[in-house]
N, C-alpha and C positions, 0 to 999 in steps of 0.2 A: 367774499372773494377778494384777493389782493390783485391790484392792477388790472381791472377788466379792460378789454380791448374795445375799440370802435371799429367795426367791420362793415364795409359796404359789400353788397351782393348784387352784381349785375346779372340780371336774369334769374328771378326767384321762381324757377320752374321746378321740375321733379327733383333735380339734384341741388340746385341753389336754394330752393325753398326749404328742403330738408335741413341743410346746413345752417341756413338763417334761423330756423326755428330752434334747432339744438343749441346754437350759440346764444340766442336770446334767453332760452330756458336756463342756461348756465350762468347768466348774469351779465353778459356782454351787451353793449349797445350795438344794434344792428340797423343799418340803413339799406333798404332794398331799393334798387334803381331799376325802374321799369316804365312801361307806357302809362299814359294818363289813367286809363280805366283800371289797370292792375294796381297802380300805386294808390289810387283812391280806395279800392277795396281793401288793400292790405292795411292802410291807415285805420280803417274802420273796424276790421275783423281780426287783424293779426293773421297768423298762419296756423292752420290746424293740421296736425300730422296723425296719420293712422299707421302704426308700425308694430310688427311683432317683436322687433328688437328693442325699441325705445318706448313702447307704450303709446297710448292715444293721448294727445295733449294739444293745447292751443297756446301759442306764445305771441306776445305783442312785438311788433317791429315798427320802426319808422319807415317811411317810403317817400320817394320823390322821383321826378322824371329826369333828374340830373344830379350828379354829385356836386355839392356846393360847399362842403367843408372838409377839414382834414380827417383822415382815418388812418388806422394802423395797417390795414390790409384791405384789398379789394379782391373778392373772389369773382372771377369771370366765368359764369356758368351758362352762357348762351350757347346755342348750337353754332357750328362753324358757319352755316349759311346766313346767320344773322349777325356775325361778329362785327363787320365793318360798320353797319348801321348802329349797333349797340354802343360801340366805342365812342361815338359822338356824344353820348350821355356822360362820359367820364373824361373831362378835360385834363390834360397833363398838369396844368397849373394847380388844379384842385387836388390832385393826388400827392404832389410833393414827394415826400420821403416814404410814402406807403409802399408796402409790398403789393405787387400785382400777381395774383395767383390764378392762372388760367386752368380750368378743369376740362379743357376741350379734348376731343378725340383727335388723333393725327399727330404729326411731328413737325409741321411747318409753322404753326402759330407763334411759338416763342420768338422767332426772328421778327415777325410783324409787330409784336408787342414791344420788343426792344427798340424798334425803329421809332415808336411813338412815345414811349415812356422811358424812364431811367433804366438803362440796360442792366445795371447792378441791383435792380429791385424787382426784376421779373423772375418769379419763382414758379415754374411749371409744376403742376401736380397731376398725378394719375389717381383717379377714383374708381373703385369697383363697387357698384351699388345698382340695385334696380329700384327706381323710385319714379313715380309718375305724378304729374300735376293733373288732377281731375277737374279743377276749376281754379280761378285766381285765389290763392290762399288756402287751397285744399290739396294736401299731398298724401299720396298713398305709397308707403315704403314697403316693398314686397320681399326684398332679399333678407335673409337672416344675418347679413354681414354688411358693414360699411367700412371699407378699407381705403385709406388715403396714403399715398406716397408723395412727399413734398421734396422738390429738387430745386436746382438753381445754382449752377456752377460758379456764377459770379456774385452770388448773394452772400453777405457775411453769415457764417454758420450760426452765430448767436441769434440772428433774426429768425432763421429757419427753425431753430430749436425752440425758441419762445412761442412762435405761432403753432408749431406742432404740439407743444405741451398744452396750450389752451384748447386747440381743436380736439385733442385726445381726451381731455378732461370733460369735454362736452358730450362725448359718446363714441365717436368713430375710433377705429383702430388706426393709429397714425405712426408713420416712421419717416425719417429723413433719408432720402436716397443719396448715395455717394456720387452717383454719375447720372446726370440729367438725361443724356442721350440713351443710356442703357434703360432707364426707367420708361422713357417714352416709347422706345422700340419694343420693350417687353410687352407693353399693352397693345401696340400695333400688331405684334406677332400673333396675339390671340384674337384681337378684334377683327382684323381684315378678313381672314378666311370665314369667320363666323358671320360677319355682316354681309359680305358679298354673296355667300351661298344661300343663307336663309332668305335674303331679299330676292335673289334671282329666281329661286324656286318657290317662294311663298310658303315655306314649310318650317316647322320648328326644328331645333337642332337635332333632336332624336331621330327624326325622319331623314334629315340631310346626312347625318353621319353614317347612316346605313345605306340609303339609296344612292348617295353620291360620294361614297367614301374615297374613291380614287381621286376625284377632284379635290376633296378636302385634303388628302395627303399631298397632292401636288401643290396646292396653295400654301400649305404649311411649309413645304420644302422651299418654295420660291420666296416666301416672306423671310424665312430663316437665312437664305442666301443673301438677300438684300441687306438684312440686318448685319450679317457678318461683314459685308462689304463696307458698311458704315461704322465698323469697329466695335460691334456689339456681339457678345457671345449668344449663341442660339442653341436651342434644345428641341428639335422637331419631335423626337419621341416623347418628351415630356409634354409638349403641346398637345399631341394626339391623346395622351393619357388624360389631360385636363378636359378635352372635349368629351371623352368617353365617360368621365365622372360627372359631367355637368347634367343638371336636370333635363330630361328629354323634351319637356314642354318649353324650354327656354327659347325666346325669340330675341333677335337683336333690335337695338333701338332704330337702326336703319330700316329694318323690316316693318316695325311699327309705324315709322314715318311714312313708308310707302303705302301701307294699308290705309292710313288716314289721309292720304293725298297731300302730305306735307313735303317740302323740299328735302332732298336727301343729302347727307354728308358724303356723297360719292366721291367728290373731288378731294375732300380732306383726307379720305381713307384710301380708296382705290387710286385716285389720281396722284396722291403723294407717294404711294408705293411705286407707281410706274415712273414717276419723275426720278426718284432715288435710284431705281433700277437702271434707268437710262444714263444717269450720271456716272454710274460705276460699271456699266456694260454687263449687267446681269440679265440673262434671258428670263422672262416671266410670261410665257405664252398663255398659261391658264388664267392668270390675273388679268392680262390684257383682254382676253376674250370675254371674261365675265363683265369687266368694266364696260367694254364696247356693247355687249348685249343689254346691260342695264341702261346705258345712254340711249341706245336705239329704241328701248321701250318707253322713252320719254322721261327718263330720270336724269 
């Protein structure tokens, strides 16, 4: 390989672990940044991936509890609920000129990262994948796709193109998005109704889209209206068609977190939607009710 990268992965869980293993297998140097016990396991065992798309393999990685040396890019793959604590492991001075690539749900995290790191090096990404960490260093990749959109309106395009080429050569389908806001809101428009409804009712998408179809349509319409107010084109009919084409057994990551008793990304998804709606004066009564009911249920 010509010019292999050095890539840090903050949060080597389902998504971060999959990308770390794929990049390592492709010949790049990968440094996973994690808690003591996870870092110790990864140093000893590497990362094992079970995947219908990429095959079953084990790839070696370096691991540490903090980023201590220069890298070309740092993939931020923690959940929103763990972001503030995790970022203490990546000091701005250690990052230097590296690209910071958050793979988080929601639309508000790029501003927080730009306040901490170089604003012209924060390159938000949208990833579509179903991948789960079964144990430290053991990743089960279930979806037949791994699609990544790399954005960053202030990042030099050549930097984005280089990273996208290396990521794509490692396996995922990668494209550079022309508009960061549009890319983040396109994911939000699909994710928010899916996450809120499946979590609220504790049912997979197939049951939700039939038993609670009116609510789904209302949520799609509300999310589209907020997106339009933020300057992003919306396609409610296309969104409904995507839900109808999605596997009926699909469950959202928020729903899986609720079932496992983990903290929910409710504020990053539902809360962010409500805040954007409030800023633009867009009424979102169904979204507000579902977020309130989930909070009242202890989430």
